[in-house]
N, C-alpha and C positions, 0 to 999 in steps of 0.2 A: 660687669661690664665698666662699673666705677660712674663716676660723673663726667657728663657731656657738656661742652661750653660752646655758646656761639655768639656771636656778637653783631647787632643790628646794623644796619647804615646809619643810624642815628645816635650809635653809641650804647645802645642799650642791652647790655648782658642778658644771657637766657641760659638756663642752665638746667638740667634733670639728672636724676637718679632713679634708675628703674630698681624696683625691691620684691624681688620674687615672694609670691605665696600672697601677696597683698594688693586687694582688688579695688581698691581706693585709691585717691591721690591728693596731696595735702600740697597746694600749690598758692602763691601769693608774691606779691610785689614789695618790694624792699626798698626804703628810700635812705639814703644818706644824709639824714636830716632830722632832726629832734629836738628837744628845748633847748638844747645847748646853741641852736642857731638862731634863737629868737633876740631880736633887738630889745633892749629895756622897756620900752613902750607894748612889748608884744609877749611877755611873759603869761605862758598858759595857752599860747596860740597852738602852738602844734599839737597840745593835746585837745582842746575844741576842735581842729581841724579833724582829726581822729573821729570824733564823736560828730562832726557834720558831714563826713563822708557817706552816711550812711541815710541822711535826710531827703533825698531828693536830686533828681537829675532831668533833663529835659524829656526822657524817653521813659523814666519808671519813677514813680511816687516813693516816698519811703516805705509803705506797705510792700508794693510792688518789688522792691529790692530784696525784701525779707522773703516775699511768698515765691517770686522766684526762686530763690537759692533753696528753699525749706519743702518746696513742692515736688523736688528730686530728692529729698531726705539729706539736702546738704548742709553746710554750717560756713557761716562767713563771721567774720570779725575784724578787729583792728588792734595796733597798741601802739604805744609810744613810750622810747626811752630817751636816755640823756643825749644820744646820738644819731639814732634810728629810729624810722616809723614804719610800720608794717601793715599792709592789707593783705589778709590770706582766706583763704576758703578751702572746704575738704569736703569732696565728691566723689561719687562713683565714676570709675575711668571714664564711660561713655558721656557724663555729664560735664567734660572738662572744658568745650568749647564756650558752653554757658557761661560758668564760674568766671572764666577770662573776660566774656563779654563784660559780665557785670565789673568786674574790678575793673577794667578798662572805663566803663560808663563812669563810676563814680570818680576815677583819677582825671577824667577829662572833661567831665560836663556836669558836673555837681553844681545848684543851682544856688545853695546857701541863703535859701529864703528866709527872709528877715525873720517871720514869725516861728519857725523851726528854729532859728538861731536862739530868738527868746526863749523858746522852752529849755533847748541844750543847755543855754548858760544857767537857767534855773536851776538843772539836774547837776550841773558840774559846782556849784554855789553849793548843794547838798552834799556833794563828794568832797568838798574840803571842808565842810563840817563837819563830816563823819570822821576824817583823818585827822582832824584836830581832837577830835573827842577819843581816840584811840591812841594810848601810849605809845604801843611799839610802831606806830607809823609816823607820828612827830618826832619820836626820839632820832629816828634815820633822817627826817627829811633837816633836824638842827644838825645833825651829825655830818652831814656833806654841806650845809651851808657853813658851818664853823671852819670847816677843812680849807674849804676854796670861799674863802670871803669875799664878798662883792663880786663874784662871778658867775655867768650865767650856767656853768656847769656844774654849781652847789645850791642853785636855786630848785624849789622844789616844781614837778613837773606840771602839775596840776594849776601853777598860777596863783594870784591872790583874788579876792572879791572883786578889788577894786578893778584889776585889769581886765578878768573875763566879763565883768559886765560892760565894760569900753568898747569891748569889740565890736567891727559892723561886719555886714557881707562883703565889702569893699576890700576892707582889709584882711579877711581871708582870702579871697582870691588875689590880692595883691602878695599874700604870704606865699600859697602855692606855685604863684608865678616865679616868684623869685627863689623860691627854694626846690621847686622840683623840674629836674632836666634828666634826660635820658642817660647822660655820662653819669650820673648819680645813683641810678637805681638798677636794682637787679630783680628779674622774673624766675623764681625756681616752683620746680615742680618734682615731687618723689612719691613712689609708686608706682601703681599700672599704667607708667606712662611710655610713651615712643617719642625721642628727641625730636625726630624732624619734623611730625606731626605737631609737636606741641610750638616750636620755633614757628612754624608757618600759622598755627592760630594766633600767635602772639603779635607776628607781625601785623596781621590783616586788622589789630584793633590798635595796636601801639607803635607798630614802624612809623606813624608819621609826628609822632609824641618829640616836643621840640627837645633839641640836643644838649644844649647848656642851660644852665641856670646862672642866673646872675648874683647868686649868693656868694659874698668872701667865707674865706677860710676863718672859723669862728679863731678868737684870742687863744694864743696857747695859753694853757691852764697852769696856774703854779699854786702848790699844794703849799697852807700857811700856819695849820694848826691853831690851837685854841681852845677855849671851855665854853660849855654852854650849861645852863643848868637853871630848872625849872621847876619849883617845890607844888607839886600839887595834892591835896587830898586823898592817895590813894592804896589800895592795899598792897601795891608790890612797888619796886622802883625798877625801871626800865635805863641801864648805862650801858655806853658805848665806851672804850677804849680803843683809838684810833692811831695808824702812821702811816707814813707817805709809800705808796705801793709802787708797782710797776704796770707800765703801759704794756698795749699787747705787743709790740715789735720789740721790747728790750728782750736781753738775756735772760735776766732772771724771772719773765713773768711766769714761766711753768713752775719754777722752784717756789714762786711765792704761794700758787696756787696748791703746791703738796704740802709746803710747812702749813699753810692752813687748815687741812686735812690733821695732819699729824696733832695740831695743837686744839683741834677743834671741831673735826668733821664726822664724829661719829661717837657711838657711845664707848669706843674704846679710846678716844682720843685723850689727850693728857687733859687736858682742861675739863671734860666731861668727868672723868674718873678722880682726878683730885678733888676738883671743885664740887661737884654735886654727888659723885657716889661714895668718896671716903669721909667728906666734912659736912656735905649736907647743907651747903652756903646758899644754894639756890636752886631753882626748879629749872633755868634752862640756862647753857651757857654753850656758846659753841663761836668759831673763829671764821672769817670772811675774806676773801680777798678779790674786789675788782677791778678789772682793768678798762681802760680807756685809751683813746688813739694816742694820747701822747701824755697820761700821765694813769696812777693808780691808787688805790688805797685797801689799807690792811686795817683789818677790826676784830675785835671780840666784845660780842654783845652779851649781856646777861640780864636776867631778871630775877629778882628777889625780893626778901621781904626787908622791911626797915631795919630791924635789929639786925641784921647779918652783913650789912654794907661794909661796916667799920672794917669786919674781918675778909669781905669777898675779894676786895682790891689788891691786898696785900699778895694774897693767894696767886691771883692771877698775875700780878707783876712779878712772882717769884717764880712763875711757870715759865715765862719770857724770858726773864734771866738763864733760866735752866737751858733752853734752847739753843743760845748761844754758845753751851758749855759741852753740853752732852746731846746728841740723838742718835738712837740705837740702830741698826742696820734692819732689824724687824719692823721699826716704823716705818723707816722711808720705804720697805717693800710692800707693807700693809698698804700704806697710801697709795703707792702705784696700781695697786692691785684696786684699791677703790675706783680711780680715777679711769683706769682700764676698762674696768666695768661698766660705768658710768656712760663711757664713749659707746661701748658696744651695747648696752640698752638703751640708749638714746637713738643709735642707728636702727632699731628694732622699731621704731615709729616714726612714720612717715612725717607727720609734722614735728617732730624735733630735727629729722635729718634734715628738711627744706630750711628750718632754721639756720641750723648749723651751716649749711652750706652757702646760704646767703650772707650770713655775718663774715665767713671768711673770704666771700668775694669783695666784699665792701671793705674789709679789713686790710687785705692782705693780695686782693686782684687775682686769686686763683685760690681753688677747692684744695685742702690740705688733705693728704692722703691719710687714713687712719694709721697706717704703719709707719710714716714720719711724725707722728705724734708719738708713736710708742718710742722711737728713737730718741727722741729728745728726752722721754721721762728716764730711759734705760741710761742716759746720760748724768743723770743726777747722781750724787753721792753726798756720803753724809757730811763729809766735810764743806763741800758747797753749800749746804742747807744751813750750816752752825753759823759759816760766813755770813751767809745773808741774814741770819738772824741777827747776830751781831749789829751790820749797818741798818739792819731796818728800824729794830727797837730803839735806836739812837736817834731816828728823826724828832722833829719838834711833836709833841702827842696831841693829838684831838679828845676831846672830852664831851661827851652829851648824856646828860642824866634829867629824865621825867620822873618825878614821884615825890614821894617822902623822902629825902634826899639830903638830910639835917645831917647825917652820921657821915655822908660822903667826904674824905679828905680834899685837903684845899688843893688846887689845881699845881700850883709849884710843889706840895709834899709829893703829888703823885709822878711828877714829871722828876724829879731829884731821885726818885727812888726806882727809874727804870734803868735798865743795863745801858751802857754808851760811854765813851771816854770821858766827855764830860760830867755825866752823872756818877761815875764809878768816884770821881774824886771828892763829891760831896753828896754820897747818897745818906739816906737818913733813913729813917723808920716812916711807914706811912701813918 
């Protein structure tokens, strides 16, 4: 049957996909507002709001929210990202109206009790402390912060102890009133669900939700790049080398995704084979590409011991260089197969499928059929990937490193050794 989409009179988009043989339903509300939408004095507000959503409404206490959903064997949660916030549940098909009622309750009638706020602020301060004590967490925070210096898109989603402790209940109410409007929200369900019934249930509870939010569009992101290093007395070093990637909407987005898989998307990838298997220079290495609405970032993450750092980075740089010179057809075919399998496997999970549909609706305004994605992947050629490699790795690099990194080469030396027109004129050994 595919994805069915309706739009309520207030602008709220409602979508469903019936998945045969699944007796449960994954459903949720996704909002086009995340950490990137915060003002300077609101750093961490979107994440705090996600936490506070389950702390009580006029109709339900925090315990009742949890017990009502768990009394029927369901589960409920929320998540904050750079550009979106989601509130979602999974229940048996007969309990969908209850799940809708609870989700609508927390979105429309949360009390944000000062006592609950104080306790949750304490929890988030612990979360911030735990992230700071986890090198492979802090290195990614510093990586994005360096890539997008002094921009909300580069800030940690958690916020800082100072900002989190400063928030009041009224500020949270103001934030949700400013950010959450029906035209920027989608409600999606996947599994054993009937579209017309689901739409009616959603309209009963969210049909009168305010249509528009007052929030302005976030400032256009500008990738900058640069260098961050923090020496720590640890057993291993966490290092990320990154470049400007591609936004969701641009032509090279899927090519960038596939390139990351060829370079470091599995045990057969170039980086894993060359760096880890053949040379044993690290215990973990992979490539990734993150797309956002107006920018993207491509990176290689590695974790290694202090003694191997000086040899590790030149090998990674050499693999990036070779990607612009030669990509084999069998590598492209293998990466395409991985991507295709990932899409199919995610489609077999109701929760993954609901999330995928919601992201597509928020980003593109429509669900994208699997066949359309396959056509885009089929259109990729080795020539296009090589050309992308040359352009991508010629952008200003971002380096983030945490741990015993005294042997890591200077930023300028790594930059000058990277492929690219200017670097080719001044390339020297790292």
